[in-house]
C-alpha positions as CSV (number, residue, x, y, z in Angstrom):
1,M,77.6,96.5,93.5
2,S,80.4,93.8,94.4
3,M,81.3,93.3,97.4
4,T,85.3,94.4,97.8
5,T,87.8,92.8,99.5
6,W,91.3,93.2,100.0
7,V,94.6,91.3,99.2
8,D,98.0,92.3,100.8
9,V,101.0,92.2,99.4
10,S,103.2,93.3,102.3
11,L,105.7,90.6,102.3
12,S,106.4,91.1,98.4
13,D,106.0,94.2,96.4
14,G,105.4,96.5,99.9
15,Q,108.7,95.7,101.2
16,S,110.4,95.4,98.0
17,A,109.4,98.9,97.4
18,I,109.6,100.9,100.7
19,W,112.6,98.5,102.1
20,E,114.5,97.4,98.6
21,G,113.5,93.9,99.9
22,A,115.8,93.5,102.2
23,A,113.2,91.3,104.8
24,S,114.5,87.9,105.3
25,T,112.2,84.7,105.7
26,A,112.2,84.4,108.8
27,M,111.8,88.0,109.7
28,L,108.1,87.8,107.8
29,L,106.9,84.7,110.2
30,G,105.9,86.8,113.3
31,T,103.8,89.0,111.1
32,M,102.4,86.2,108.6
33,N,101.1,85.0,111.9
34,S,98.8,87.5,112.4
35,L,98.2,88.6,108.5
36,G,96.8,84.8,108.0
37,H,94.3,85.2,111.1
38,A,92.9,88.9,109.2
39,R,90.2,87.2,107.0
40,L,92.2,89.0,104.0
41,A,90.9,87.5,100.4
42,A,94.5,86.7,99.6
43,I,98.4,87.2,101.0
44,D,101.3,87.2,97.9
45,V,104.6,85.9,98.9
46,L,106.3,85.5,96.1
47,S,107.1,87.8,92.8
48,P,110.6,88.1,90.4
49,A,111.7,90.4,93.0
50,V,111.6,88.5,95.9
51,I,112.9,85.3,94.1
52,A,116.1,87.0,93.3
53,Q,116.2,88.9,96.9
54,C,116.2,85.6,98.4
55,L,119.0,84.4,96.3
56,R,121.1,87.1,97.1
57,R,120.6,86.3,100.7
58,D,121.3,82.4,99.7
59,E,117.4,81.6,100.9
60,N,115.2,79.2,98.9
61,P,112.2,81.1,97.9
62,L,110.3,77.5,97.9
63,Q,111.0,77.2,101.3
64,R,109.6,80.6,102.0
65,V,106.7,80.0,100.3
66,A,106.4,76.6,102.3
67,A,106.8,78.6,105.4
68,L,104.6,81.1,105.1
69,K,102.0,78.8,104.2
70,E,102.4,77.5,107.5
71,R,100.8,80.3,109.3
72,A,98.5,81.3,107.0
73,N,95.7,79.4,108.8
74,G,93.9,79.1,105.3
75,T,93.9,82.2,103.8
76,P,95.0,81.6,100.1
77,L,98.6,82.4,99.0
78,R,99.3,84.0,96.0
79,A,102.7,84.4,93.7
80,T,103.2,86.8,90.7
81,V,105.1,84.8,87.5
82,N,106.4,87.1,84.6
83,L,106.8,85.0,81.1
84,L,109.5,87.2,80.3
85,P,112.3,86.4,83.0
86,A,114.5,89.6,83.8
87,H,117.5,87.2,85.1
88,G,118.6,86.3,81.2
89,H,119.3,82.8,81.7
90,V,115.6,81.7,80.1
91,D,114.3,84.4,77.7
92,V,110.3,83.2,77.6
93,L,109.1,81.2,80.5
94,S,106.5,78.9,79.0
95,G,106.0,74.6,78.2
96,E,107.0,72.6,80.3
97,A,109.2,75.1,82.0
98,L,106.7,77.0,82.9
99,N,104.5,73.6,83.7
100,T,107.3,72.6,86.1
101,W,107.4,76.2,88.0
102,L,103.9,76.2,88.6
103,R,103.7,72.6,89.7
104,L,106.5,73.4,92.0
105,L,104.5,76.4,93.3
106,A,101.1,74.4,93.6
107,R,103.4,72.2,96.0
108,H,104.7,74.3,97.9
109,G,101.4,76.2,98.9
110,V,100.7,78.7,96.5
111,S,96.6,78.8,95.9
112,E,96.4,81.8,93.2
113,V,99.1,82.7,90.6
114,V,99.1,86.4,88.4
115,L,100.6,85.4,85.1
116,I,102.4,88.3,83.6
117,D,102.9,88.7,80.0
118,P,105.3,92.2,79.5
119,Q,104.3,92.6,75.5
120,L,100.4,91.0,76.3
121,D,101.0,88.4,73.9
122,L,97.5,87.0,74.4
123,Q,98.5,83.1,72.6
124,R,101.2,82.9,75.1
125,L,99.6,84.3,78.2
126,G,96.3,82.0,77.4
127,N,98.7,78.9,77.0
128,A,99.8,80.2,80.5
129,V,96.6,80.3,82.3
130,Q,95.9,76.9,80.9
131,L,98.8,75.5,82.6
132,A,98.0,77.0,85.9
133,R,94.6,75.7,85.8
134,A,95.7,72.2,85.3
135,N,97.9,72.7,88.0
136,G,95.2,73.3,90.4
137,L,96.0,77.4,90.9
138,I,93.4,79.8,89.8
139,A,94.9,81.6,87.0
140,I,95.1,85.4,87.4
141,A,95.4,87.2,84.0
142,A,97.4,90.6,84.5
143,L,96.4,93.4,82.0
144,P,99.3,96.0,82.3
145,F,98.0,99.3,82.5
146,A,100.6,102.1,80.0
147,D,99.0,105.8,79.8
148,D,99.4,106.4,76.2
149,Q,97.3,106.8,73.0
150,A,97.9,103.2,71.6
151,H,96.3,101.5,75.2
152,S,92.3,103.7,74.8
153,D,89.7,102.1,76.7
154,A,88.3,99.2,73.8
155,F,92.0,98.3,73.5
156,Y,91.1,96.9,77.3
157,G,88.1,95.7,77.0
158,A,88.9,93.4,74.0
159,C,92.2,92.1,75.8
160,A,89.8,91.6,78.9
161,A,87.4,89.6,76.6
162,Q,90.2,87.3,75.2
163,M,91.6,86.4,78.5
164,V,89.0,85.5,79.8
165,Q,88.1,83.2,76.6
166,A,91.6,82.0,76.8
167,G,89.9,80.9,80.9
168,A,91.2,82.9,82.9
169,Q,89.3,82.9,86.7
170,R,90.3,86.4,87.4
171,V,92.0,89.5,85.9
172,M,93.8,91.8,87.2
173,L,94.1,95.6,85.6
174,R,97.7,95.8,87.2
175,D,99.2,99.4,87.0
176,E,103.5,99.4,88.5
177,A,103.9,103.0,87.5
178,G,100.9,104.4,89.7
179,L,99.5,106.3,86.4
180,L,95.5,105.9,86.9
181,H,93.9,108.5,88.2
182,V,90.0,109.0,88.4
183,E,89.3,110.4,85.2
184,R,90.2,107.8,83.2
185,L,88.2,105.3,85.6
186,A,84.5,105.1,84.3
187,G,85.3,104.5,80.8
188,L,88.1,102.3,81.3
189,F,86.1,100.0,83.8
190,S,82.9,99.6,80.9
191,A,84.4,98.8,79.0
192,L,86.7,96.1,80.8
193,R,83.1,95.4,82.6
194,G,81.6,94.6,78.6
195,G,84.5,92.5,77.9
196,L,84.9,90.5,81.3
197,E,81.3,89.2,81.4
198,G,81.0,88.8,85.0
199,T,85.0,87.2,85.5
200,P,85.5,88.9,88.7
201,L,88.2,92.1,88.3
202,D,91.0,93.0,90.6
203,L,93.4,95.9,90.9
204,H,97.1,96.7,91.4
205,T,97.9,100.1,91.9
206,R,101.3,102.2,92.6
207,C,101.1,105.8,94.7
208,H,103.7,107.1,93.1
209,T,101.6,110.3,92.3
210,G,100.0,110.0,95.4
211,L,97.0,109.0,93.5
212,G,96.9,105.6,94.4
213,P,93.9,105.7,97.1
214,Q,91.8,107.8,95.4
215,V,91.8,105.4,92.8
216,A,91.3,102.7,95.2
217,L,88.2,103.9,96.3
218,E,86.8,105.3,93.0
219,V,87.6,101.6,91.5
220,M,85.3,100.6,94.9
221,R,82.6,102.7,93.8
222,L,82.9,101.7,90.5
223,G,82.6,97.6,92.0
224,I,86.0,96.3,91.8
225,E,86.0,93.0,93.7
226,R,89.5,93.0,95.0
227,I,92.2,94.9,95.7
228,D,96.0,94.8,96.8
229,T,97.0,96.4,99.7
230,A,100.0,96.7,102.1
231,L,100.4,97.5,105.9
232,P,101.0,101.3,106.4
233,C,105.0,100.7,107.5
234,V,105.1,99.2,103.7
235,A,102.8,101.1,101.6
236,N,102.7,104.7,99.5
237,G,105.1,105.9,97.7
238,A,106.3,103.5,95.1
239,S,104.5,100.8,97.2
240,V,100.2,100.4,96.8
241,P,97.8,102.3,99.2
242,S,97.7,101.3,102.8
243,L,95.2,99.0,103.7
244,P,93.9,99.8,107.3
245,L,93.0,103.8,105.1
246,L,91.6,102.2,102.4
247,V,89.6,99.8,105.3
248,R,88.3,103.4,106.9
249,S,88.0,105.3,104.1
250,A,86.0,102.9,102.8
251,A,83.7,102.6,105.8
252,L,83.0,106.6,105.5
253,L,82.2,106.2,102.8
254,E,79.7,103.8,102.9
255,L,80.9,101.5,100.5
256,P,80.5,97.8,100.4
257,Q,83.8,95.9,101.7
258,Q,84.1,92.7,103.6
259,A,86.6,94.2,106.3
260,P,89.1,92.3,107.6
261,D,90.1,91.6,111.4
262,Q,91.4,95.1,112.5
263,D,92.6,93.8,115.7
264,R,94.8,91.1,113.6
265,I,95.9,93.5,110.9
266,K,97.1,96.2,113.8
267,D,98.8,93.1,115.5
268,A,100.9,93.4,111.9
269,E,101.5,96.1,111.8
270,A,103.4,96.8,115.0
271,Q,105.3,93.6,114.4
272,F,106.4,95.1,110.7
273,S,107.3,98.3,112.2
274,A,109.3,96.7,115.1
275,L,111.3,94.8,112.5
276,A,111.5,98.2,110.4
277,D,112.9,99.6,114.3
278,Q,114.8,97.0,115.1
279,E,116.6,96.3,111.5
280,G,117.2,100.0,110.7
281,F,114.3,99.7,107.3
282,P,113.4,103.3,106.2
283,E,110.0,105.0,107.2
284,S,107.6,104.6,104.1
285,Q,107.2,108.2,103.0
286,P,104.3,109.2,100.8
287,W,105.4,110.6,97.2
288,A,103.8,114.5,96.8
289,F,102.1,114.6,93.2
290,D,104.4,114.9,90.7
291,L,104.1,114.4,86.3
292,A,107.2,112.8,86.0
293,P,105.8,109.3,86.5
294,Y,103.5,109.7,83.6
295,E,106.4,110.6,81.2
296,H,109.3,107.7,82.5
297,Q,106.4,105.1,83.2
298,L,109.3,102.9,85.9
299,P,107.0,100.3,88.0
300,G,107.9,101.0,91.5
301,E,110.7,99.1,92.3
302,I,112.5,100.6,89.3
303,A,111.3,104.1,90.1
304,V,112.8,103.8,93.8
305,Q,116.5,102.7,92.4
306,A,116.4,105.7,89.5
307,M,115.4,108.6,92.7
308,Q,118.4,107.0,94.5
309,A,120.9,106.8,91.4
310,L,119.6,110.3,91.1
311,R,120.3,111.7,94.5
312,E,123.6,109.9,94.6
313,R,124.8,111.8,91.8
314,G,123.6,115.4,92.9
315,R,121.2,115.3,90.0
316,L,117.4,114.8,91.3
317,A,116.8,118.2,90.5
318,D,117.3,116.3,86.7
319,L,114.6,114.2,87.1
320,F,112.4,115.8,84.1
321,E,115.3,115.6,81.8
322,F,115.8,111.5,83.3
323,S,112.2,110.7,82.2
324,R,112.4,112.6,78.9
325,E,115.1,110.4,78.0
326,C,113.3,107.1,79.3
327,T,110.9,108.3,76.8
328,R,113.4,108.9,73.7
329,I,114.8,105.4,74.8
330,R,111.7,103.6,74.3
331,E,110.4,105.2,71.2
332,E,113.6,104.7,69.4
333,L,113.9,101.2,70.2
334,G,110.4,100.4,68.9
335,Q,108.2,100.4,72.3
336,P,109.4,97.6,74.3
337,P,106.7,97.6,77.5
338,M,108.2,99.9,80.5
339,L,107.8,96.4,82.5
340,Q,110.6,93.8,83.6
341,P,112.8,93.0,82.1
342,F,112.6,96.1,80.1
343,A,111.8,98.7,82.6
344,Q,115.2,98.4,84.8
345,A,117.7,98.3,81.7
346,I,115.7,101.6,80.3
347,A,116.0,103.5,83.1
348,R,119.8,102.3,83.2
349,Q,120.4,102.9,79.8
350,A,118.9,106.7,80.5
351,L,121.5,107.4,83.7
352,E,124.4,106.3,81.0
353,H,123.3,108.8,79.3
354,L,122.7,111.5,81.5
355,D,125.8,111.0,82.8
356,A,126.8,112.2,79.2
357,G,128.4,109.2,78.1
358,E,128.0,108.6,74.0
359,R,124.2,107.4,73.6
360,Y,124.1,103.5,73.2
361,A,128.2,103.2,73.3
362,T,127.1,100.2,75.7
363,L,124.1,98.6,75.5
364,Q,122.2,96.7,78.8
365,P,122.0,92.9,78.0
366,A,117.9,93.4,78.3
367,L,118.1,96.0,75.3
368,R,120.3,94.1,73.6
369,R,118.3,90.7,73.3
370,W,114.9,92.7,72.5
371,L,117.0,94.4,69.4
372,Q,118.7,91.1,68.4
373,G,114.7,90.0,68.2
374,C,114.8,87.4,70.9
375,Y,111.5,88.3,71.8
376,G,109.7,88.8,68.6
377,S,110.4,91.2,65.2
378,I,110.4,94.6,65.7
379,T,110.9,98.2,64.3
380,T,113.5,100.3,65.4
381,S,115.1,103.7,64.4
382,L,118.5,102.5,65.9
383,T,119.9,101.2,62.5
384,H,123.5,101.8,63.0
385,V,123.3,100.2,67.0
386,H,121.2,96.9,65.4
387,Q,124.0,96.5,62.9
388,R,126.5,96.4,65.1
389,I,124.8,93.8,67.7
390,G,123.4,91.8,64.9
391,A,120.4,89.3,65.2
392,V,120.4,86.1,66.9
393,S,119.4,83.1,64.7
394,S,116.8,81.4,67.4
395,P,114.8,84.2,69.0
396,C,112.5,82.4,72.0
397,R,115.3,79.8,71.9
398,A,113.6,77.0,73.6
399,V,115.0,76.5,77.2
400,N,117.1,73.2,77.6
401,L,115.2,71.4,80.3
402,A,117.1,70.1,83.5
403,A,117.3,66.8,83.9
404,T,115.2,67.1,87.6
405,E,113.3,69.3,89.2
406,D,115.4,71.4,91.1
407,E,117.5,71.7,88.6
408,L,114.8,73.4,86.4
409,A,113.4,75.5,89.4
410,A,116.9,76.9,89.6
411,L,116.8,78.0,86.1
412,I,113.8,79.1,85.9
413,C,115.2,81.8,89.3
414,G,118.2,82.4,87.7
415,C,120.9,80.5,89.2
416,R,123.0,77.4,89.2
417,A,121.1,75.3,92.2
418,L,118.6,76.6,94.7
419,P,120.2,77.3,98.3
420,P,120.1,74.3,100.4
421,L,116.9,75.1,103.2
422,H,118.0,76.8,106.4
423,R,116.3,76.7,109.9
424,L,114.5,79.9,110.1
425,H,114.9,82.0,113.0
426,H,114.6,85.8,113.7
427,E,114.0,87.2,117.5
428,I,112.5,90.7,118.0
429,R,114.8,92.7,120.0
430,T,113.6,95.7,122.3
431,P,115.5,98.6,121.6
432,E,117.9,98.0,125.3
433,Q,118.0,94.4,123.7
434,A,119.7,95.6,120.5
435,L,121.7,98.3,122.3
436,T,122.9,96.1,124.4
437,Q,124.3,93.6,121.9
438,G,126.0,96.2,119.6
439,L,127.8,97.1,122.6
440,L,128.7,93.1,123.4
441,Q,130.0,92.8,119.8
442,R,131.9,96.2,120.1
443,W,133.5,95.2,123.4
444,P,136.4,93.1,122.9
445,G,137.9,96.4,121.1
446,Y,137.5,98.4,124.0
447,T,138.4,98.4,127.7
448,V,135.5,99.9,129.4
449,L,131.7,100.5,127.5
450,S,129.0,102.8,129.2
451,V,125.5,103.7,128.4
452,T,123.2,105.6,130.6
453,G,120.2,107.4,129.8
454,P,116.9,107.4,131.6
455,G,116.2,104.5,133.1
456,L,119.0,102.6,131.3
457,S,122.4,101.9,132.6
458,I,124.5,100.1,130.7
459,H,128.8,99.4,132.2
460,L,130.5,96.9,130.7
461,E,134.5,96.2,131.4
462,H,137.1,93.4,131.2
463,S,138.1,91.6,134.1
464,K,141.9,92.1,135.4
465,G,144.0,89.3,134.2
């Protein structure tokens, strides 16, 4: 039986799913010092969602990678690259544009790259694998999991075989909607092993249905090589399973694993929890088992946003109506994959329809480009919408290559220019220090501010004159 190792995604997918990506680069440095010494197989540091979060804060995503690399203590850093960007500046990331981006990732400290093609175009994915390897990166080909009749065990086994033939050094079964369950695993893994012929297999699964930890332990029994996990404060719910929980459970079940340094993991969790407490980030809450994810099949962060939107509308009880509308939209459009750039657009379109607006009175940009054939030919029942928006003359348009690497990197990230490098500094404050700082910020508007409590007395008063 294979020895399972652990990858931590707390700094990318974990904090994106639980904290909506609120943690800045400077906030992550202390935690990275501990994770870097924890004997992990890899640490995931960058994804399309993280890039967008950095840009919203005027942070440079490549500076984020370089800063985390300095504190990684030799632990491999991993990044995720989606070949169909969600920002709309580029329809398909390929050729010299992709080659330049992979080169920049490698230069700034990334060792491994997860390559995702939402449409599972194996030729396009194979070209990306070869470019990654040419830039000295370990190429991990993602095999997105979907729970429907079209995606059989045999289908996944055949795809895995083609990925290996294309040169993938690892294959990742990627279950971003948390749809896997134990009953599916034996047959699925048998088919995958037949196609992989010894190539290592990784698992990325979420906990939408609450089954993520159970699935992770079962795949360990089946001989999985690596599993994506997170620190407890950013695990569960729409995130991945908790690393300490899986390590303890695997030990109790006597499943073979390369356990990380528990003291370092505890340190990292304490630092991340202190950060959450100081900044007011939400606590991670496990989600109860629910069948809705099997209907809407939304990836982690998108599922969180949809649930929040329903809650704000006072319509959380209509979750299944929303989920069915997501399915209906996918069927009418010709089954776009429930991954970015399509997943968020489908969720937003479903919310518009749920708000009693005329169906397809407006159309989300990613769905418009899907119908226009920008990602390839489609079959759709929405003929009236198709006729209304027309088609594009040059689907899968080529990127106009910019003059410099920096300009091209900005185009790939979806901005005019990457933000300048900033001094990275963040100070963890005690609750008392945080309270004092808050009072000092408010003090100018008051004559006297006074706070007392057990072991605490703060009194601020303007002096006369």
